[in-house]
Backbone bond lengths (Angstrom), bond angles and torsions (degrees), N, CA, C in turn:
res aa  C-N    CA-C-N  psi(-1)  N-CA   C-N-CA  omega(-1)  CA-C   N-CA-C  phi
1 M - - - 1.473 - - 1.527 108.73 -
2 A 1.331 115.82 129.75 1.473 119.95 -177.10 1.510 110.70 -73.22
3 T 1.292 116.11 139.21 1.481 120.28 177.52 1.512 109.44 -84.80
4 A 1.307 116.48 144.63 1.469 121.09 179.77 1.516 109.61 -72.07
5 T 1.303 115.26 141.59 1.468 119.89 178.53 1.518 109.66 -68.59
6 R 1.315 115.58 130.19 1.472 119.82 -178.75 1.511 110.30 -80.35
7 T 1.313 116.16 126.01 1.464 120.93 176.16 1.513 108.58 -120.44
8 R 1.305 115.05 150.26 1.462 119.17 179.31 1.526 109.42 -74.33
9 P 1.339 117.59 139.22 1.476 119.81 179.69 1.517 111.38 -69.21
10 A 1.337 115.10 165.27 1.465 120.02 -176.61 1.524 111.39 -63.69
11 W 1.353 116.98 -34.24 1.467 118.57 -178.22 1.519 111.33 -63.32
12 Y 1.367 117.23 -29.80 1.466 120.33 -179.53 1.521 110.08 -61.66
13 H 1.352 116.68 -45.38 1.464 120.27 -179.06 1.530 110.75 -66.21
14 R 1.357 116.26 -38.05 1.473 118.39 179.02 1.524 111.17 -65.95
15 V 1.349 116.54 -41.36 1.466 119.93 179.52 1.529 110.49 -65.79
16 W 1.355 116.32 -42.73 1.473 119.58 179.81 1.524 111.05 -62.14
17 S 1.360 116.92 -41.17 1.466 120.29 178.11 1.520 110.77 -63.68
18 A 1.339 116.64 -42.02 1.465 120.18 -179.35 1.527 110.87 -65.21
19 V 1.340 117.21 -43.44 1.474 120.68 179.22 1.526 110.45 -62.95
20 S 1.343 116.68 -43.08 1.463 119.94 178.68 1.518 111.47 -60.27
21 L 1.357 116.23 -42.10 1.461 120.31 -179.94 1.525 111.16 -64.80
22 V 1.334 116.71 -41.92 1.467 120.34 179.85 1.528 110.51 -63.78
23 V 1.346 116.67 -43.72 1.468 120.30 179.10 1.523 110.59 -62.27
24 L 1.361 116.28 -42.89 1.457 119.72 179.92 1.524 111.33 -62.60
25 V 1.341 116.84 -45.86 1.472 120.68 -179.81 1.527 110.09 -62.88
26 A 1.339 116.69 -40.41 1.468 119.63 -179.98 1.529 111.39 -64.33
27 I 1.334 116.20 -41.67 1.469 119.30 179.72 1.521 110.42 -64.41
28 V 1.347 115.83 -45.47 1.465 119.18 -179.62 1.514 110.95 -64.08
29 E 1.347 116.66 -42.41 1.469 121.26 -174.87 1.519 112.53 -70.13
30 Y 1.346 116.33 -44.43 1.464 119.14 -170.32 1.519 114.04 -102.16
31 V 1.348 117.34 -14.51 1.462 119.04 -177.82 1.520 111.52 -114.85
32 V 1.347 117.07 -50.73 1.467 119.66 -171.12 1.522 111.91 -81.06
33 L 1.346 117.89 -49.92 1.469 120.06 -174.25 1.527 113.13 -60.70
34 P 1.354 119.44 -42.73 1.470 117.13 176.13 1.520 113.30 -58.97
35 K 1.351 116.05 -34.45 1.467 118.80 178.36 1.522 111.26 -71.41
36 L 1.336 117.25 -33.59 1.464 119.82 179.45 1.520 111.69 -66.90
37 S 1.337 116.53 -31.96 1.464 118.55 176.94 1.529 110.45 -64.47
38 V 1.341 115.93 -34.67 1.464 119.17 175.27 1.522 110.22 -66.44
39 A 1.361 115.66 -39.42 1.464 119.29 -177.77 1.522 111.69 -64.38
40 R 1.328 117.02 -36.53 1.467 119.62 -178.94 1.522 111.09 -61.69
41 E 1.343 116.13 -30.80 1.462 119.36 -179.77 1.532 112.17 -75.77
42 S 1.333 117.63 -14.03 1.469 119.68 -174.09 1.519 112.73 -123.28
43 L 1.329 117.70 19.02 1.471 119.17 -176.45 1.524 112.55 -67.01
44 E 1.335 117.12 -21.11 1.462 118.26 179.74 1.535 111.03 -65.61
45 R 1.353 116.28 -20.25 1.463 118.99 178.06 1.523 111.59 -67.98
46 V 1.327 117.08 -26.83 1.468 120.38 179.91 1.521 110.13 -65.24
47 S 1.335 116.99 -38.86 1.462 120.00 -178.14 1.524 111.87 -67.34
48 R 1.355 116.93 -20.26 1.460 119.86 179.96 1.532 112.23 -97.72
49 L 1.340 116.39 10.20 1.464 120.47 -177.36 1.524 110.42 -67.80
50 N 1.313 116.04 131.24 1.460 121.36 178.22 1.536 109.51 -67.48
51 P 1.356 118.43 125.08 1.478 119.84 -178.43 1.524 113.29 -58.59
52 A 1.333 118.42 -24.75 1.470 120.44 179.76 1.527 111.30 -62.57
53 W 1.345 116.74 -37.08 1.462 119.77 177.46 1.535 110.38 -64.53
54 L 1.325 115.97 -41.88 1.466 119.70 -179.03 1.528 110.96 -65.12
55 I 1.315 116.74 -42.70 1.471 120.22 178.79 1.531 109.89 -62.94
56 T 1.336 116.87 -41.93 1.465 119.88 177.90 1.526 111.07 -60.15
57 A 1.344 116.42 -43.78 1.468 120.10 -179.84 1.526 110.96 -63.40
58 I 1.334 117.57 -40.63 1.471 120.57 179.87 1.525 110.62 -64.26
59 V 1.339 116.65 -42.49 1.468 120.33 179.41 1.526 110.41 -63.31
60 L 1.341 117.63 -43.12 1.457 120.86 179.77 1.527 111.54 -63.85
61 E 1.339 116.70 -41.90 1.473 119.46 -179.94 1.521 110.98 -67.21
62 A 1.330 116.81 -38.97 1.464 119.80 175.56 1.528 110.43 -62.07
63 G 1.336 116.58 -40.52 1.462 119.95 177.13 1.518 112.19 -62.36
64 A 1.339 116.97 -38.02 1.469 119.98 178.40 1.530 110.87 -63.22
65 L 1.340 117.17 -42.68 1.464 120.42 179.67 1.530 111.06 -66.35
66 V 1.328 116.95 -39.20 1.471 120.44 178.64 1.532 110.07 -65.31
67 C 1.333 117.41 -40.07 1.462 120.40 178.91 1.524 111.61 -61.80
68 Y 1.328 116.85 -37.48 1.469 118.88 178.45 1.528 110.63 -64.42
69 S 1.326 116.89 -39.72 1.462 119.66 178.38 1.529 111.41 -70.36
70 L 1.333 117.53 -33.01 1.461 119.90 173.33 1.533 110.45 -65.23
71 F 1.316 116.39 -34.20 1.466 121.71 173.38 1.530 110.07 -61.72
72 T 1.336 116.41 -45.61 1.463 120.66 178.16 1.524 110.89 -61.38
73 R 1.336 116.77 -44.23 1.470 119.79 -178.89 1.525 111.36 -63.38
74 A 1.345 116.55 -37.91 1.462 119.43 179.10 1.526 111.22 -65.42
75 L 1.337 116.64 -37.08 1.462 119.59 178.95 1.526 111.82 -73.77
76 L 1.339 116.82 -30.26 1.466 120.86 174.85 1.527 109.46 -84.14
77 N 1.310 116.68 47.35 1.458 121.98 -173.41 1.531 110.42 -61.18
78 G 1.339 116.33 126.13 1.456 120.30 179.57 1.516 114.24 89.92
79 S 1.339 117.05 -5.16 1.462 119.01 179.85 1.529 110.44 -77.35
80 T 1.340 115.03 154.92 1.471 119.88 -178.18 1.522 112.65 -94.05
81 V 1.314 117.63 6.80 1.467 120.16 -178.15 1.520 109.63 -68.76
82 R 1.330 116.55 132.98 1.459 120.97 178.37 1.531 110.24 -69.86
83 F 1.349 115.47 150.67 1.462 118.74 -178.22 1.526 111.10 -64.62
84 S 1.326 118.21 -36.19 1.472 119.84 179.18 1.523 110.52 -61.34
85 W 1.337 116.78 -35.53 1.470 120.19 178.68 1.536 109.80 -69.40
86 I 1.337 116.28 -42.02 1.472 120.02 178.80 1.522 110.43 -62.24
87 L 1.346 116.46 -43.74 1.461 120.52 -178.72 1.521 111.13 -61.67
88 R 1.327 116.89 -45.61 1.474 119.56 -179.57 1.526 111.62 -68.61
89 S 1.336 117.36 -34.87 1.472 119.82 176.78 1.523 110.81 -65.37
90 D 1.339 116.61 -42.94 1.463 119.88 178.82 1.526 111.65 -65.41
91 L 1.332 116.46 -40.92 1.471 119.32 178.19 1.524 111.02 -64.32
92 T 1.329 117.08 -38.10 1.464 120.08 177.81 1.522 110.40 -62.67
93 G 1.346 116.52 -47.73 1.460 119.16 178.13 1.514 112.41 -62.60
94 Y 1.335 116.36 -37.28 1.464 121.21 179.25 1.531 110.79 -62.05
95 G 1.340 115.80 -44.81 1.457 119.25 179.38 1.515 112.53 -67.83
96 V 1.341 117.45 -40.38 1.465 120.80 179.88 1.523 110.66 -62.34
97 S 1.333 117.15 -40.74 1.468 120.00 -178.21 1.522 112.52 -64.64
98 H 1.337 117.60 -16.34 1.463 120.89 -177.56 1.521 113.69 -94.85
99 V 1.324 117.44 -13.79 1.471 118.10 -173.99 1.521 113.50 -124.28
100 V 1.330 118.73 -11.60 1.461 121.37 -175.74 1.520 109.16 -107.04
101 P 1.363 118.86 134.23 1.467 119.55 173.87 1.528 110.17 -60.29
102 G 1.336 116.69 139.41 1.456 120.30 -172.42 1.501 110.36 63.35
103 G 1.353 115.18 38.69 1.460 121.35 -168.73 1.505 114.75 -61.32
104 A 1.336 118.80 -31.73 1.463 119.80 -176.58 1.526 110.95 -63.80
105 A 1.342 116.80 -45.37 1.469 120.03 -179.79 1.526 111.02 -66.73
106 T 1.338 116.29 -43.14 1.466 119.65 179.26 1.517 111.18 -63.93
107 A 1.333 116.46 -43.11 1.466 120.30 179.86 1.526 111.17 -63.15
108 T 1.335 117.27 -38.46 1.461 120.52 177.87 1.521 110.84 -62.63
109 A 1.337 116.34 -43.23 1.466 119.53 179.46 1.526 111.41 -64.57
110 V 1.346 117.11 -40.68 1.463 120.62 179.42 1.523 110.49 -64.97
111 R 1.338 116.65 -46.95 1.471 120.02 178.61 1.524 111.47 -60.69
112 F 1.318 116.34 -41.45 1.469 120.27 179.85 1.527 110.03 -58.31
113 R 1.331 116.01 -48.26 1.471 119.52 -177.69 1.529 110.99 -64.47
114 L 1.338 116.39 -41.55 1.462 119.17 -177.30 1.531 111.47 -68.77
115 L 1.336 117.32 -41.74 1.469 119.46 -179.40 1.525 111.52 -67.64
116 V 1.333 116.47 -37.60 1.464 119.23 177.48 1.525 110.52 -66.48
117 S 1.333 116.51 -41.52 1.466 118.83 178.29 1.524 111.64 -67.77
118 G 1.353 117.33 -20.03 1.457 120.59 176.60 1.512 113.78 -83.44
119 G 1.342 117.61 -5.58 1.459 120.28 175.55 1.510 115.43 119.07
120 A 1.351 118.78 -0.75 1.466 120.46 179.50 1.524 110.37 -81.51
121 K 1.329 116.44 151.29 1.462 120.57 176.78 1.528 109.61 -75.78
122 P 1.344 117.90 141.07 1.476 119.54 179.84 1.530 112.99 -55.86
123 S 1.348 117.46 -39.37 1.469 119.15 -179.77 1.525 111.03 -65.32
124 D 1.352 117.33 -38.17 1.468 120.57 178.49 1.527 111.12 -66.12
125 V 1.335 116.68 -40.44 1.466 120.00 179.75 1.530 110.32 -66.03
126 T 1.338 116.80 -41.20 1.466 120.30 178.57 1.521 111.00 -60.35
127 A 1.338 116.11 -45.79 1.468 119.70 178.89 1.524 111.37 -64.42
128 T 1.335 116.62 -38.70 1.464 120.41 -179.33 1.519 111.61 -65.75
129 V 1.332 116.55 -47.27 1.467 120.55 -179.05 1.534 110.04 -62.75
130 T 1.334 116.38 -40.64 1.466 120.25 178.59 1.524 111.01 -63.63
131 A 1.338 116.18 -45.39 1.463 119.69 -179.35 1.518 111.39 -64.26
132 E 1.341 117.56 -39.19 1.465 120.46 178.66 1.519 111.31 -65.70
133 A 1.338 116.38 -40.11 1.464 119.75 -178.79 1.520 111.43 -64.25
134 I 1.337 116.93 -28.27 1.465 120.23 178.71 1.528 110.87 -93.87
135 G 1.335 115.92 -44.68 1.457 119.96 -171.91 1.512 114.18 -71.99
136 S 1.335 117.97 -35.63 1.461 119.32 -177.73 1.533 112.05 -64.87
137 P 1.361 119.33 -48.27 1.472 117.65 174.62 1.525 113.23 -62.24
138 L 1.349 117.00 -33.81 1.467 118.78 178.24 1.525 111.03 -63.87
139 A 1.339 116.63 -38.13 1.463 119.45 176.61 1.528 110.58 -62.93
140 L 1.333 117.37 -38.04 1.464 120.34 177.94 1.528 110.79 -67.19
141 V 1.333 116.75 -39.38 1.470 119.94 176.56 1.530 110.29 -61.85
142 L 1.340 116.55 -40.17 1.467 120.02 177.61 1.526 111.11 -62.19
143 I 1.336 116.91 -42.42 1.468 120.45 178.12 1.529 110.57 -62.26
144 A 1.357 115.67 -43.69 1.468 119.18 179.63 1.525 110.79 -61.69
145 W 1.345 116.30 -40.26 1.466 118.93 -179.27 1.524 111.18 -67.84
146 L 1.334 116.91 -44.87 1.466 119.32 179.11 1.528 111.06 -61.68
147 S 1.352 116.80 -31.92 1.466 119.91 178.98 1.520 112.01 -68.98
148 T 1.351 117.02 -24.03 1.465 118.49 179.96 1.524 112.01 -73.62
149 I 1.343 117.52 -19.59 1.469 119.12 -177.04 1.532 110.88 -65.42
150 P 1.352 119.25 -55.24 1.476 116.84 174.76 1.521 112.62 -66.67
151 A 1.353 116.78 -27.32 1.467 118.26 178.20 1.515 110.62 -65.49
152 V 1.348 117.42 -37.64 1.463 120.79 178.21 1.524 110.89 -72.75
153 V 1.336 116.76 -38.31 1.467 120.71 -175.60 1.527 111.36 -76.10
154 L 1.349 116.41 -44.18 1.458 120.17 -171.47 1.522 113.52 -91.35
155 R 1.353 117.36 -22.01 1.458 119.70 -179.21 1.525 108.63 -114.87
156 D 1.327 115.39 178.01 1.462 118.53 174.47 1.519 109.38 -64.00
157 A 1.315 117.42 133.41 1.460 121.97 -177.72 1.529 109.52 -77.19
158 T 1.320 116.21 86.07 1.460 121.01 179.76 1.530 109.20 -72.04
159 P 1.342 117.90 158.04 1.478 119.93 179.18 1.529 112.90 -57.74
160 A 1.342 117.59 -35.88 1.465 119.62 -179.42 1.527 111.05 -64.20
161 Y 1.345 116.84 -44.85 1.465 120.89 178.65 1.529 110.60 -62.69
162 L 1.330 116.10 -45.56 1.458 119.21 -177.54 1.519 111.47 -64.59
163 T 1.333 117.23 -40.20 1.469 120.63 179.37 1.518 110.60 -62.60
164 L 1.346 116.47 -48.48 1.465 120.17 -179.89 1.523 110.89 -62.39
165 F 1.325 116.90 -39.85 1.459 120.25 -179.89 1.528 111.16 -64.64
166 L 1.336 117.45 -44.56 1.462 120.62 -177.61 1.524 111.66 -68.45
167 V 1.343 117.10 -39.58 1.472 119.97 177.49 1.526 109.91 -62.15
168 G 1.329 116.49 -45.20 1.466 119.88 178.51 1.517 112.05 -63.16
169 L 1.329 116.63 -36.68 1.467 120.33 179.31 1.525 110.98 -64.37
170 V 1.337 116.69 -40.50 1.466 120.58 178.22 1.526 110.65 -64.36
171 V 1.339 116.23 -43.32 1.468 119.82 179.67 1.525 110.78 -64.07
172 L 1.344 116.51 -42.13 1.466 120.01 179.48 1.530 111.07 -64.06
173 A 1.333 117.28 -41.83 1.460 120.28 177.92 1.526 110.86 -62.79
174 S 1.330 116.30 -38.94 1.472 119.76 177.46 1.523 110.73 -62.59
175 G 1.346 116.02 -40.70 1.465 119.11 178.90 1.515 112.06 -63.67
176 L 1.357 117.10 -41.15 1.463 120.22 178.59 1.532 111.07 -65.07
177 L 1.334 116.59 -39.31 1.460 119.52 176.60 1.520 111.19 -64.34
178 A 1.329 115.64 -36.13 1.464 119.26 -179.75 1.523 110.75 -65.00
179 V 1.335 116.53 -32.96 1.462 119.26 178.95 1.535 110.88 -73.96
180 R 1.337 116.19 -40.02 1.462 119.20 -173.99 1.529 112.12 -84.19
181 E 1.318 118.36 -32.57 1.472 122.16 -179.67 1.516 109.04 -122.52
182 R 1.306 115.03 63.11 1.464 120.41 -167.63 1.524 113.15 -61.03
183 S 1.335 117.92 -48.93 1.455 119.88 -173.49 1.529 111.59 -64.90
184 R 1.357 116.31 -42.65 1.460 119.40 -178.79 1.530 111.27 -65.29
185 V 1.332 116.53 -44.23 1.462 120.09 -179.95 1.525 110.56 -67.86
186 D 1.356 116.47 -36.84 1.458 119.37 177.23 1.518 111.15 -58.68
187 R 1.336 116.36 -43.14 1.470 118.94 -179.02 1.519 110.90 -65.71
188 L 1.339 116.33 -41.06 1.454 119.49 178.15 1.519 110.82 -63.98
189 A 1.359 116.89 -43.94 1.465 120.35 179.70 1.526 110.79 -63.29
190 A 1.346 116.71 -38.95 1.466 119.65 179.48 1.530 110.93 -63.90
191 R 1.344 116.62 -40.37 1.469 118.97 178.91 1.525 111.04 -66.00
192 L 1.351 116.14 -41.85 1.468 119.16 178.43 1.522 111.23 -63.92
193 L 1.350 116.47 -40.24 1.457 120.08 -179.88 1.527 110.82 -63.96
194 R 1.350 116.94 -44.78 1.462 119.25 -179.64 1.521 111.10 -64.37
195 A 1.347 116.79 -39.97 1.466 119.83 179.02 1.520 111.20 -64.02
196 T 1.341 116.70 -36.78 1.467 120.28 179.11 1.516 111.32 -71.15
197 V 1.339 116.00 -43.67 1.462 120.19 -176.93 1.523 111.19 -63.07
198 R 1.348 117.10 -35.29 1.469 119.78 -179.35 1.518 112.20 -63.17
199 R 1.337 117.54 -24.47 1.463 120.72 -178.82 1.525 112.95 -92.82
200 L 1.317 117.03 0.10 1.461 120.79 -179.59 1.520 110.72 -95.89
201 P 1.356 117.42 160.13 1.472 119.59 174.47 1.526 111.07 -57.05
202 E 1.327 115.47 146.05 1.469 120.29 -172.94 1.523 112.91 -61.05
203 R 1.330 117.20 -29.14 1.461 117.97 -174.60 1.532 112.62 -78.58
204 I 1.344 118.29 -18.58 1.467 118.62 179.58 1.528 113.21 -110.42
205 G 1.341 117.08 -14.78 1.459 119.75 179.84 1.521 113.61 -58.93
206 P 1.352 118.56 -53.00 1.472 119.44 179.24 1.528 112.76 -60.76
207 W 1.334 116.94 -34.85 1.468 119.87 -179.97 1.524 110.47 -64.38
208 I 1.345 117.11 -44.52 1.457 120.65 -179.72 1.528 110.43 -64.36
209 E 1.333 116.38 -40.29 1.462 119.59 179.72 1.527 111.03 -63.69
210 S 1.333 116.71 -42.65 1.468 119.55 -179.73 1.523 111.20 -66.81
211 V 1.349 116.90 -38.42 1.466 120.30 177.41 1.525 110.47 -63.09
212 A 1.331 116.94 -43.49 1.470 120.39 -179.43 1.527 110.99 -63.12
213 L 1.327 116.61 -42.47 1.461 119.53 179.73 1.528 111.42 -65.92
214 R 1.344 115.64 -42.01 1.464 119.48 179.60 1.530 110.49 -63.90
215 F 1.335 115.58 -40.97 1.462 119.45 -179.91 1.529 110.87 -65.66
216 R 1.352 117.09 -38.34 1.460 120.22 177.57 1.530 110.70 -63.12
217 D 1.346 115.71 -41.30 1.467 119.15 179.35 1.523 111.31 -64.01
218 L 1.341 115.58 -38.55 1.460 118.69 178.80 1.525 111.39 -64.79
219 L 1.326 115.90 -43.87 1.463 119.83 -177.51 1.529 111.96 -69.94
220 A 1.334 117.30 -15.36 1.460 119.31 176.31 1.525 111.52 -69.10
221 D 1.341 117.11 -17.87 1.466 121.71 179.93 1.532 109.03 -86.00
222 P 1.336 118.69 121.31 1.478 120.11 -179.46 1.525 113.18 -59.42
223 E 1.346 117.05 -33.57 1.459 119.29 179.77 1.528 111.16 -65.89
224 V 1.331 115.81 -36.00 1.469 119.50 178.44 1.519 110.31 -68.01
225 R 1.321 116.81 -39.89 1.466 119.15 177.76 1.521 111.08 -62.81
226 K 1.334 116.40 -39.46 1.464 119.25 176.65 1.524 110.77 -63.33
227 A 1.339 116.85 -38.06 1.469 120.25 179.48 1.519 110.66 -62.81
228 F 1.355 117.06 -40.90 1.462 119.74 177.89 1.518 110.96 -61.65
229 L 1.337 115.82 -46.23 1.461 119.64 -175.41 1.524 112.35 -72.52
230 L 1.338 117.05 -29.67 1.459 119.77 -175.26 1.523 111.81 -96.27
231 W 1.333 117.23 -68.41 1.465 119.99 -169.47 1.525 112.47 -72.45
232 A 1.336 118.17 -42.70 1.468 119.06 -179.81 1.524 110.66 -64.43
233 T 1.336 116.35 -40.13 1.466 119.53 179.27 1.522 111.41 -68.86
234 L 1.336 117.24 -42.95 1.466 120.11 178.44 1.521 111.68 -62.55
235 N 1.321 117.27 -35.87 1.464 120.78 177.89 1.528 110.84 -56.15
236 W 1.339 116.83 -46.76 1.462 120.49 179.62 1.525 111.80 -70.93
237 L 1.347 116.67 -42.84 1.466 119.72 -175.49 1.527 111.96 -64.94
238 L 1.333 117.25 -40.10 1.467 119.64 178.93 1.527 110.99 -67.31
239 D 1.330 116.64 -37.30 1.466 119.04 177.32 1.526 110.32 -66.67
240 A 1.342 116.96 -40.97 1.467 119.68 176.31 1.526 110.92 -63.93
241 A 1.331 117.04 -33.12 1.464 120.39 178.14 1.530 111.30 -64.44
242 V 1.336 116.91 -29.00 1.469 119.81 175.83 1.528 109.69 -63.63
243 L 1.334 116.59 -43.99 1.467 119.86 178.04 1.527 110.41 -61.29
244 W 1.335 118.07 -44.34 1.468 120.80 178.71 1.532 110.16 -62.05
245 T 1.344 117.31 -38.91 1.465 121.23 -179.25 1.523 110.68 -60.57
246 F 1.328 116.97 -43.13 1.470 119.00 179.91 1.528 111.03 -70.70
247 L 1.323 117.58 -34.13 1.472 118.76 174.56 1.522 110.63 -61.88
248 A 1.336 116.44 -42.99 1.462 120.13 177.97 1.523 111.16 -66.39
249 A 1.340 116.47 -38.69 1.467 120.50 -179.08 1.521 111.35 -63.79
250 F 1.339 116.90 -32.75 1.467 119.91 -179.10 1.530 112.31 -96.26
251 G 1.349 116.90 13.43 1.454 119.66 169.30 1.499 116.66 98.15
252 S 1.359 119.66 14.00 1.469 120.81 178.12 1.524 110.74 -132.69
253 P 1.345 117.88 69.97 1.476 120.08 179.49 1.528 111.27 -76.65
254 I 1.332 116.70 76.23 1.461 120.86 -175.36 1.525 110.04 -78.75
255 S 1.318 115.99 174.49 1.469 121.93 179.12 1.533 110.41 -61.62
256 P 1.332 118.10 145.59 1.474 119.83 178.97 1.525 113.85 -62.76
257 V 1.345 118.60 -23.78 1.467 120.28 -175.80 1.529 112.00 -62.79
258 P 1.339 120.80 -53.55 1.462 118.95 177.41 1.519 112.97 -62.96
259 V 1.340 117.85 -31.95 1.470 119.57 177.08 1.524 109.94 -63.52
260 L 1.329 117.03 -44.58 1.464 120.18 179.50 1.529 111.52 -65.21
261 L 1.335 116.92 -38.29 1.466 119.25 178.50 1.524 111.32 -66.05
262 A 1.342 116.94 -44.87 1.466 119.98 177.95 1.523 111.10 -64.45
263 Y 1.324 115.78 -42.67 1.470 121.00 179.82 1.529 111.25 -62.51
264 S 1.332 116.84 -45.59 1.465 120.52 -178.79 1.520 111.07 -65.29
265 A 1.326 116.88 -43.28 1.468 119.63 179.89 1.522 111.07 -60.76
266 A 1.337 116.72 -43.51 1.465 120.14 -178.59 1.526 111.91 -65.47
267 N 1.330 116.99 -43.68 1.461 119.86 -176.58 1.521 112.57 -76.42
268 L 1.323 118.25 -31.54 1.464 119.70 175.04 1.522 110.94 -68.69
269 A 1.338 117.00 -34.45 1.467 119.41 176.40 1.522 111.02 -66.45
270 A 1.342 117.28 -29.74 1.462 120.86 -179.51 1.518 112.69 -72.48
271 V 1.350 117.28 -9.82 1.470 119.73 176.55 1.524 110.41 -63.65
272 I 1.341 117.30 -32.64 1.475 120.54 175.66 1.527 107.54 -72.63
273 P 1.339 118.57 119.77 1.475 120.30 -170.61 1.525 113.57 -79.41
274 L 1.331 116.53 65.08 1.467 119.58 176.11 1.522 111.25 -78.99
275 T 1.324 117.40 -39.03 1.467 122.33 -179.11 1.519 108.92 -135.47
276 P 1.362 118.33 156.79 1.471 119.81 177.28 1.521 111.22 -60.76
277 G 1.353 116.34 121.81 1.449 120.16 178.39 1.512 114.43 65.27
278 G 1.346 117.27 13.94 1.467 119.79 179.80 1.511 114.16 72.06
279 I 1.358 117.85 27.25 1.471 120.56 178.68 1.526 109.38 -56.26
280 A 1.299 116.87 135.93 1.463 126.23 -179.64 1.526 111.98 74.83
281 V 1.323 118.91 -35.92 1.458 120.89 178.23 1.526 110.04 -69.32
282 V 1.338 116.41 -51.03 1.468 120.91 -179.18 1.526 109.90 -62.11
283 E 1.338 116.56 -47.53 1.458 120.05 -177.35 1.527 111.19 -60.90
284 G 1.356 115.76 -46.74 1.457 119.45 -177.24 1.514 112.74 -62.64
285 I 1.335 116.83 -45.42 1.467 120.10 -177.51 1.529 110.63 -70.77
286 A 1.337 117.52 -40.75 1.465 119.86 -179.92 1.526 110.95 -63.24
287 I 1.323 117.40 -45.29 1.467 120.54 -179.50 1.527 110.66 -64.33
288 S 1.333 116.25 -46.60 1.465 119.61 -178.94 1.527 111.03 -62.90
289 S 1.337 117.13 -39.56 1.467 120.09 179.54 1.526 111.22 -65.06
290 L 1.339 116.43 -42.91 1.460 119.49 179.45 1.523 111.12 -65.42
291 L 1.338 117.06 -36.82 1.463 119.12 175.57 1.523 110.83 -61.69
292 G 1.351 116.53 -35.54 1.455 120.01 177.33 1.516 112.88 -67.38
293 F 1.340 117.36 -19.65 1.465 121.70 176.07 1.527 111.79 -98.16
294 D 1.330 116.43 23.05 1.475 123.75 172.81 1.526 113.09 67.86
295 V 1.328 117.85 26.36 1.465 120.18 171.49 1.528 107.47 -80.38
296 P 1.329 119.37 133.99 1.466 120.40 178.00 1.530 111.80 -56.09
297 G 1.332 115.75 144.61 1.463 120.38 -173.45 1.513 113.85 -57.99
298 D 1.359 117.50 -47.39 1.466 118.85 -177.00 1.528 110.81 -66.57
299 T 1.344 117.14 -35.80 1.462 120.24 178.51 1.526 111.26 -66.61
300 A 1.340 116.61 -43.57 1.463 120.18 179.76 1.522 111.31 -61.11
301 V 1.327 116.26 -43.22 1.467 119.82 -178.43 1.528 110.83 -66.06
302 L 1.327 116.62 -48.80 1.462 119.59 -178.10 1.531 111.59 -64.00
303 A 1.337 116.92 -40.09 1.467 119.56 -179.20 1.521 111.12 -66.46
304 V 1.336 117.37 -45.53 1.470 120.30 -178.36 1.527 110.68 -66.92
305 L 1.327 117.65 -43.08 1.466 119.11 179.94 1.528 111.61 -66.63
306 S 1.333 117.33 -36.89 1.469 119.83 176.78 1.530 110.71 -65.85
307 W 1.327 115.55 -42.82 1.472 119.79 177.60 1.522 111.47 -60.67
308 R 1.336 116.73 -45.24 1.466 120.06 -178.62 1.529 111.54 -68.98
309 L 1.323 116.45 -33.55 1.457 118.84 177.04 1.519 110.28 -62.65
310 L 1.320 116.76 -42.46 1.463 120.72 -179.62 1.524 111.90 -76.06
311 Q 1.327 116.55 -40.55 1.457 120.56 -174.82 1.524 112.77 -80.25
312 F 1.333 117.88 -37.27 1.461 121.39 -171.39 1.522 112.67 -98.31
313 W 1.341 116.73 -47.48 1.460 119.46 -171.20 1.522 113.49 -94.11
314 A 1.333 118.23 -35.62 1.468 119.63 -176.78 1.525 113.54 -59.89
315 P 1.370 120.37 -36.48 1.474 118.70 179.86 1.525 114.75 -72.43
316 V 1.344 118.53 -9.93 1.479 119.37 -174.88 1.532 111.69 -65.32
317 P 1.345 120.27 -52.76 1.475 117.77 176.95 1.523 112.58 -63.54
318 L 1.340 117.10 -33.54 1.469 120.04 176.43 1.524 110.53 -63.29
319 A 1.331 116.78 -37.38 1.467 120.71 177.88 1.520 111.16 -63.53
320 G 1.343 116.77 -38.67 1.461 119.43 177.49 1.525 111.89 -62.33
321 L 1.332 116.28 -42.66 1.475 119.73 178.24 1.524 111.34 -64.81
322 C 1.342 116.63 -39.59 1.470 119.97 178.73 1.526 110.77 -63.49
323 Y 1.326 116.47 -42.08 1.466 119.69 -179.67 1.529 110.91 -63.52
324 L 1.327 116.15 -43.19 1.473 119.31 179.50 1.526 110.72 -62.60
325 S 1.337 117.23 -41.52 1.461 119.46 -179.25 1.528 111.25 -64.98
326 L 1.342 117.05 -37.72 1.468 119.54 178.72 1.511 111.88 -70.32
327 R 1.333 117.29 -37.97 1.473 119.59 179.45 1.513 110.68 -66.69
328 V 1.329 116.53 -39.29 1.459 119.65 178.93 1.527 110.06 -63.64
329 K 1.331 117.36 -44.22 1.460 119.97 179.82 1.517 111.32 -65.22
330 T 1.350 117.03 -37.85 1.467 119.64 179.90 1.516 110.69 -63.14
331 R 1.329 116.26 -42.01 1.461 119.02 -179.53 1.521 111.36 -69.68
């Protein structure tokens, strides 16, 4: 006898929406708004900003977006889609994810349709989108872990730094063992995956298993592994460099290590879909983290808001133009 598929009741969605709204209001009220009051007192500093810093930040952000599309092209290995088409499709999805509620799912659907219409196979696009959704955050976790090494050596070894460093060390050792003893680790991973899937709801268990298998097949390709280590990592590092550039432009050129730690913490927190693109969550955590690294309050606020303006909002009109150009070519 077939078991009925378990679905979450309506009250669950209402409670989750209410909790998300409360968390968002709390972050805005207690984290973001107090920082904005500091920014209002220092807005005259923006008018004295050297244009060279702004041009540098724009070039770095453009490089980050190009690296993400190079990541997509590497995962679409063997596809006939032109790079200009991939770049415009990625920019369109990037802009959609920032302005539409539930933006990540909508952006994925838009990118899927555009890449398929550009000549990619649907199965290749599905594998690529899945690999990016897993691999890009993993690259950020790797950056955060590597940043803890000089943080532990050069600063006081706080429990948080030591915990993050040790967890990353265990994961890295597991990865090295997986490369050297592939068959044995594969069998262990398969048993763990099956044990986990059996405890999940029936409607998502098979999906997770298929995603894990597809991701394993992708990582078996050396070119794909190089893409993860190169393009996905460069995408994050260039974006973090934009934040450092604005800190330097406003008079606080601090060490890259605390910038990377603040940047990683803010963007990893945005993985939880409380707000579209992590609005208010990223800003609040980034500003608070920089304040913890002795960055002056007005500088931290102006640098983070300038970075988010360039990184989050500036690509939105560009995404609209990219979408129109692709639709015209498709027709």
